[in-house]
C-alpha positions, 0 to 999 in steps of 0.5 A: 192174137186170138186162138180158138178154144179147140187150139188151146185144148189141143195144146193143153192135152199135148203138153200135159202128155209130154212135159214131165216124161222120162228123158232117154238118150238117143243118138247122143241127145235127150228125148222124151220116152213113153216108157218108164225104163227107156231103153231098158237100161235101168239096173232095177229091172221090173218084169212080169209074167202072164199066161192066157188060154185061147180066148185071153182068159185063164179058165183053170189054173195048172195044178200047184202053180197058183194063178198064172201071173208072176213078177220079179222086182227088186232094189239094188244097193251095192252088191245086194238085191232086195226082192219086193215080190216073194215066191209066196206072192207069185204062187197065189192062186184061187181061194188065197186072199191078198190085199185089194182082192174083191170078194167076188174074185177069190174063187173065179180064176179069171178075175183072180188073175186080173186082180193078182196082176194089180197086186203084183203091180202095186208091189213093184210100182215106181213112183214117177211123173207124170204117172207111176209105172210097173213092169215089162210083160212077158205074155205067153198064150196057148192056141189050143181051143176046146170048142165043146168047152163053151169057154170062149165067146164069139165076138163077145157074145156067150156061145154054147159048145159046138163041134169043129175041127178047125182048132187044135185040141187033144181033148178035155183039158188042152186049154190048160195053163203052163207049168212055170218055173222062176229064177229070181234075179241075182247078181252073179260073178262079174257084176252081172244081173240075171234071172228067168221064167220058164216052163212048159204046157205038158203038165207032169213033164220034167224039162230037165230030162230034155225037151223031146216031145214037149212044149217049152218056153223060156225068157232069160234077162241079163245085164251088166250093172251100170252098163248097157241094156237088158237083154231078153233072151227068148225060146219057144218050142211047140209040140204035138199036143201044143202046136200053136203057142205065142210069146211076146214081150210087151210094154202095156198101159199102166192103167185101164185096158191093154191091147186084147184084154178087157181087165184093168192092166198094169205095165210100162207105158206111162204115157200112151202113144198116139198116132202119128206122134211116136217111134219105137226103137228096139234091137232084135237078133233072131237066132231060130225062126220057129219054122214056116208058120211062125208069124214072127212080129217085129212090132205088134201094136194093140189098142181098142176102140169101138166101130163108131170111133169111141174109146172102149169101155169094157162092153165086150159086145161093142168094144173092138181090139185093133192090131197092126203087125209087121211079120219078118219071117221070109216064109210068110206069104201075102195072102193079100193079092189081086185075086184075093182081094178080100184078104186085103184092106179096102185101100192103102194110103201112101206117105203123101195121103194118097189112097189106092184102092185094092181093085186097082191091080196096077198100083195096090201094094198087094205084097205089102200085106199078109192079111187083113181081117175085119171085126166080126161085129161091123155092120157096114163092111166093103165086099169082099171081106174076110172077118177076124177069128171071133173066139181068140179075144173077149171081143171082136178084133180087127187085124192088119198084118204087114210084110216087108215091102219098099212102100214102108221105107219112109217109116223105117220098116224092113223093105224086103224079105230077109231084113232083120231075120236070122243072121241079120241082127238090127237096131230098129227105129220104126216110125210106128206112129206115122205108119199106123196113122195111114193104115186102114182100120174099119169105122161106121160110115159118117162117125168121127175118126177114132183117136189111135191111142195104143195100149200095148206094143210088143215083139215076139212070135206066134207059131201056128199049127205044124206037124213038126216040133218048131223052135224059135229063139231070139234076143231083144234089148234097147226097147224104147218108145220115143214121143214125136211131134210131126217129124221131130222127136221131142227134145229136152231143150223144148221142155221150157218152150212147152212149159211156157206154152202150157202156162199161157194156155192155162192163163197162169204166167207163173213158171214152175218153181223147179226151173230157174230164171236161166231156163225160163229165158232160154225157153223165151228165146227158143220160142221166139225163134221157132215163131220165126221159122215162117217169115212170110211170102216167098220165103225159101227152103233147101228141101221139103224136109226143111219146109216140114220142120219149119211148119212144125216148129212154127205151129208149136211156137204159135199154139195150133196144130196143122194138117198136111194135104196134098203133099209130095216131093214138089209141094207142101199144102198145110192148113190149120186143123182147128174149126174156123181157123183160116191159117193155111200155106202153100209151098212149092219147088221152083221150076227153075231151081231146086229151092222150095218157096212159099207161094200162098200164106194166110197167117191169120189164126182166129 
């Protein structure tokens, strides 16, 4: 049967992004992971450190610390560790040359740090398929902003110094980088691997003399050789001089930009997850919350696209960083409300794709949103509107902050205040792709929808300004990004099917030599069975989930992508996404029984 060029291209792009992925174990089955170290189970840990000032730059290095980038990676054999990054590498700072450093970066603290990250990544890089990968990233950020410094742009535009009482700063030098201490990973008694980063922003302070009155951060990683996941134990403490601090563990892109950054990056995401086709699995144990102003993110995803839907290209005047964050601190209120609609997105989209506008006070789920703010460079904003802080990113930003609410139940997100908080440690499996595909993000009217491809995924907290010294502590483990297709995770058994589809799409009937005849035969058999998941008019299904599964399998086997429209618990209406493709189906629940039945079907793929 004929299939349009668009359908072929979709199949090719999709298959290329999943065929050669790392396979991780989830619930005893094999699934494709987007990260280089699925579930943090690799004994040979690779972890890095980066610190930023308020506007996601370096500005100036801390005395004697070098550029605020560091890494810990090693080869493990029997009972010995061979480290790939030396402490001299980690102490590299402005003025010191290393391989690959461009001449123009040697005296520029911002460019030097960006290139140092690339250099450390080259020392730690794992040669893998489809792309190499580098490290998990510990990110630390100082919220102090000296508005008289002229360091931070406003929505990407350079602005002169100004006076403002709206940002914390104790005076000149308040935007400094931290002191960093690094304990290289070691093999200790009982076959346990352990290492850490820690330090303070209070220059000259001795953390060994106690933490009273000073800021502090620490990340300790530990794992039993050959067993389980690495456990990352975090601690973050604010002080009077540094009342606004952020600490996250991130999986960033292995190339290109990562969320909130306009420099080439290195990270753990060897395949960039795209909405709606991914889930995130993580175990989180919050021990101390960081006080009432701690915006503790169970999940924070970041990306970048322009207001016309085009991908970012490094132009800070037109690029826009996009964030979605789930805050689980029960002390965090909903700033979005019927009387504060400017703090809400213009509409909410339900799982069955129904739009509920924010002025629909009887139905809009105000309690599901902490705060929405629009990009400051957007030209066609719906009023009322709140625009995002224009200084804390190198370009304009858009933020959608969520709160636990029953409306998120279908995506595996927390549904009530206190879920996943102190004393409620959980392993979460979050349908981040599904939810993020239905969140409102601004675009200029009449422009094609942006592809929501996420370049960073992280967990951690942002402790806002408080009169008290606040402390947050939490453990994180089993972090994985699992690729899905529709409602299904991509299983290892589907790989031969996908390989066969790729071969047919590319016009090459030769199967890859690494797969033997038995696998090829199994792939053909499985492919044929999936094509028969939809057999014709009057076919019956036990429930709506069975309908969805059958449609997803059928579309994979037949090489097209379908769009679900007007779906709920009693009906499923779906059509082929490609232009000029007439394939469509209507399935609905029988009025006299609990079964679902195909009522209309056009099987033509043109």
